[in-house]
LUMVOKOL-313847 format. One line per field, with one value per residue: residue number from 1; chain; x, y, z of N, C-alpha, C, CB in turn. Coordinates in steps of 0.001 Angstrom, whole numbers. Glycine has a CB too. Example, Ala and Ser with C-alpha at 12.3 -4.5 7.8 and 13.67 -1.06 7.14 Angstrom:
BEGIN
nr: c(1:2)
kette: c(A:A)
n.px: c(13190:12850)
n.py: c(-5690:-2250)
n.pz: c(7800:7080)
ca.px: c(12300:13670)
ca.py: c(-4500:-1060)
ca.pz: c(7800:7140)
c.px: c(13200:12900)
c.py: c(-3300:30)
c.pz: c(7800:7870)
cb.px: c(11308:14084)
cb.py: c(-4473:-598)
cb.pz: c(9046:5725)
This chain:
BEGIN
nr: c(1:2:3:4:5:6:7:8:9:10:11:12:13:14:15:16:17:18:19:20:21:22:23:24:25:26:27:28:29:30:31:32:33:34:35:36:37:38:39:40:41:42:43:44:45:46:47:48:49:50:51:52:53:54:55:56:57:58:59:60:61:62:63:64:65:66:67:68:69:70:71:72:73:74:75:76:77:78:79:80:81:82)
kette: c(A:A:A:A:A:A:A:A:A:A:A:A:A:A:A:A:A:A:A:A:A:A:A:A:A:A:A:A:A:A:A:A:A:A:A:A:A:A:A:A:A:A:A:A:A:A:A:A:A:A:A:A:A:A:A:A:A:A:A:A:A:A:A:A:A:A:A:A:A:A:A:A:A:A:A:A:A:A:A:A:A:A)
n.px: c(9806:11603:14870:16353:19369:21511:24535:27459:29910:33186:32965:31055:32204:32847:35005:35142:35662:33763:31269:31372:31349:28810:27245:27857:26708:24029:23568:23879:21685:19581:19998:19490:16778:15776:16433:14711:12372:12670:12369:11444:9183:7685:7234:8462:6798:7145:9885:10688:9637:11213:13780:13286:12670:15137:16685:15494:16051:18863:19255:18244:20072:22378:22031:22106:24774:26062:25265:26528:29204:29390:28947:31187:33293:32692:31269:28562:25027:22371:20034:21082:21649:20147)
n.py: c(73828:71108:70233:67181:65536:63085:61702:59960:58557:57801:56345:54468:52428:48963:47458:45762:45897:45579:45470:47924:49674:49124:49961:52673:53328:52853:54902:57074:56733:57030:59683:60923:60309:61763:64357:64556:64800:67235:69267:72494:72770:70695:67183:64768:62228:60052:60045:59573:56990:55601:55848:54504:51913:51224:51261:49196:46978:47045:46663:44065:42500:43266:42319:39577:39346:40220:38216:36009:36812:36838:34142:32975:34225:33777:31481:31790:31308:32074:32738:33841:36482:39433)
n.pz: c(38107:39392:38604:37691:38169:37225:37798:36811:38903:40072:42376:41953:40555:40145:39686:37534:34190:32063:33430:34773:32578:31583:33765:33691:31226:31863:33741:32013:30250:32088:32814:30339:30115:32316:31471:29312:30668:31884:30074:28954:27377:28151:28869:26601:25600:23794:23447:26095:26435:24605:25816:28239:27315:26160:28483:29975:28300:28378:31136:31531:30007:31341:34010:33564:32734:35080:36882:35733:36012:38816:39310:38122:39549:42268:42595:42891:42560:40165:41670:43935:43524:43986)
ca.px: c(10035:12898:15687:16992:20654:22120:25896:28341:31074:34101:32527:30172:32978:32882:36280:35032:35543:32504:30151:31471:30906:27350:26690:28004:25692:22735:23491:23694:20297:18719:20157:18759:15362:15493:16477:13484:11317:12955:12230:10514:7939:7009:7824:8259:6456:7739:11306:10788:9388:12401:14841:12918:12826:16581:17162:15011:16846:20219:19218:18079:21370:23364:21871:22627:26239:26474:25089:27594:30452:29346:29090:32587:34180:32389:30449:27170:23996:21534:19109:21810:21815:18845)
ca.py: c(72413:70709:69497:65980:65311:61817:61708:58845:58871:56664:55587:53407:51360:47687:46820:44927:46881:45417:45870:49368:50338:48979:50857:54027:53478:52957:56267:57974:56612:57628:61129:61333:60243:62914:65562:64616:65237:68590:70234:73592:72582:69527:65876:64126:60863:59057:60029:58896:55572:55063:55717:53448:50617:50970:50968:47856:46012:47048:46077:42613:41952:43553:41410:38271:39445:40276:36888:35159:37243:36353:32691:32668:34725:33353:30274:32133:30892:33221:33104:34554:37898:40119)
ca.pz: c(38086:39900:37649:38224:37523:37610:37271:37104:39703:40249:43542:41497:39921:40864:39402:36341:33107:31336:34289:34994:31347:31536:34788:33166:30182:32538:34276:30882:29801:33108:32681:29136:30459:33183:30649:28505:31597:32337:28987:29238:26646:28703:28630:25312:26007:22897:23776:27391:26216:23940:26815:29190:26652:26078:29835:30320:27538:28929:32482:31404:29588:32381:35145:33144:32772:36493:37470:35203:36656:40197:39278:37811:40588:43627:42613:43232:41615:39800:42736:44999:43152:43967)
c.px: c(11449:13631:16363:18279:21276:23507:26663:29497:31916:33696:31652:30912:32989:34163:36258:34751:34217:31325:30170:30997:29379:26666:26727:26943:24294:22545:23199:22244:19323:18798:19406:17251:14971:15488:15226:12301:11460:12795:11172:9175:7191:7690:7482:8045:7073:9242:11531:10616:10607:13539:14539:13072:14297:17128:16722:15827:18261:20247:19086:19401:22412:23245:22320:24156:26753:26357:26179:28932:30501:29554:30548:33502:33956:31573:29016:26225:23101:20573:19760:21898:20448:19028)
c.py: c(72123:69887:68321:65764:64042:61787:60484:59349:57623:55785:54397:52265:50120:46909:45859:45869:46790:45909:47370:50146:50265:49877:52305:54297:53603:54364:57254:57928:57225:59144:61637:61330:61461:64212:65684:65049:66705:69649:71270:73394:71339:68241:65375:62640:59805:58929:59299:57391:54911:54855:54596:52067:50244:50560:49572:46794:45901:46380:44565:41954:42112:42589:39997:38262:39490:38909:35939:35519:36756:34835:32312:33055:34075:32067:30530:31626:32077:33650:33873:36050:38537:41591)
c.pz: c(38581:38848:38344:37450:38094:36983:37725:37947:39904:41433:43135:40798:40803:40570:38226:35173:32361:32175:34565:33770:31227:32565:34291:32101:30793:33105:33146:30379:30804:33028:31458:29406:31302:32389:29788:29372:31961:31259:29317:28546:27117:28285:27231:25592:25096:23158:25107:27226:25565:24940:27810:28573:26503:27442:30276:29598:28096:30297:32419:31029:30685:33563:34804:33198:34207:37157:37004:35853:38105:40251:39061:38973:41943:43719:42981:42162:41308:40894:43858:44747:43047:43773)
cb.px: c(9811:12750:16739:16050:21600:21246:26628:28851:30661:35534:31763:29141:34419:31664:36737:33897:36677:32297:30193:32915:31579:26953:27478:29418:25742:22623:24811:24666:19946:19116:21644:19097:15046:16523:17725:13193:11342:14335:11881:11120:8217:5558:7349:9481:4952:7483:11866:9736:8135:12854:15032:11482:12151:17327:16647:13517:16897:20758:18060:17003:21856:23206:20422:22139:26711:25625:23713:27687:30588:28002:28207:33024:34017:31662:31021:27002:23166:20756:18470:23207:22596:18068)
cb.py: c(71849:69917:70423:64727:66531:60579:62971:58177:59468:57167:56498:53978:51826:46840:46100:43823:46705:43943:45097:49759:49689:47517:50723:54236:52283:51903:56650:57610:55148:57141:61504:60394:58931:62999:65559:63241:64390:68651:69526:74920:72486:69505:64875:64370:60694:59436:61474:59446:55375:56002:57040:53642:50638:52222:52024:47709:46411:48482:46667:42278:42638:44989:41393:37924:40690:41303:36320:35298:38786:36730:32083:33397:36195:34438:29287:33657:29706:32903:31886:33989:38050:39863)
cb.pz: c(36679:41207:37000:38123:37717:37154:37699:35805:41050:40446:44506:40571:39638:40495:40597:36492:32128:30942:35610:35337:30103:31775:36126:32583:29211:33665:35003:29746:29568:34521:32587:27947:31218:34315:29766:27847:32867:32875:27679:28808:25156:28273:29682:24332:26030:21420:23845:28373:25340:22809:27560:29673:25279:25558:30826:29971:26058:29031:33293:30353:28303:32866:35605:31715:32007:37260:37115:33665:36605:40855:38175:36527:40717:44324:43555:43406:42173:38569:43287:45143:41808:45252)
């Protein structure tokens, strides 16, 4: 089985401490999900579901925060951020 490794790198920083911290947390959750898939005894579906639900919740909150940051910084409207 091929191992998947997702690592945070400074190249992903956007210059906003809150957004960068959220991006870092997203990478961490994705890595945990991948590790649950890479277990020798097979995937732990309940563990995977827990990580995916956390990631979905974080992504929803994160996109709202990004849209607000864009609105404040650039006058962008929510529809402008895809």
